[in-house]
Steps between C-alpha positions, in 0.01 A plus 500: 500500500603860440410827666475788257520853634429778253521873559285682246329830430166524686284554192622169350369288790168401341670400173754283684235345727275412204794359303609279790142379554477407131802268524371324812655689792247457779612759754731792555588757763525872432678763707519874442864606531724800439855496378743604232735340255737650251264788436543627859145637516374786288416870509147635518354847487233603750356854492797622305762357735718212387590231753675165502303179564758252632275196539273391217176309571507142369312173542669179613337177383596171664390166360614142558459263206603151396845503338344396167283814497771743616644596161152562355406710804818709466437547128143610571611753763764637261248544220217643709713739712700637205457867406842565347556786743755532777382337824310204350628292792680178582421131538670277757479118489575300813487127578233383746576194712153431637146638508249402768132593497422587862131403493541147357866416552547435127860527382678572176316577175164395642535782758526761227 
């Protein structure tokens, strides 16, 4: 199993969620986050005054999938989150040793 963590632009969340659902991903977690990458934030103008925004609002999606589905899930996230602009985000792929469903005690893929 693999855990996929993706940091994306907030307005792309519905596209990514729908794309993952279409390939058979049954659940995901979403967290609102702030951060910066190479772009180091951006400048905005408010009432004529320019100021620096150091932390940009992003969405972090976390999903655990069977190893066979991981590459398709990553491809889907890449396609659906893409805008071609700076700050499109990142995808991290991590191995998962075990998954346990608390309610039933199921383990492994059946717990997903």
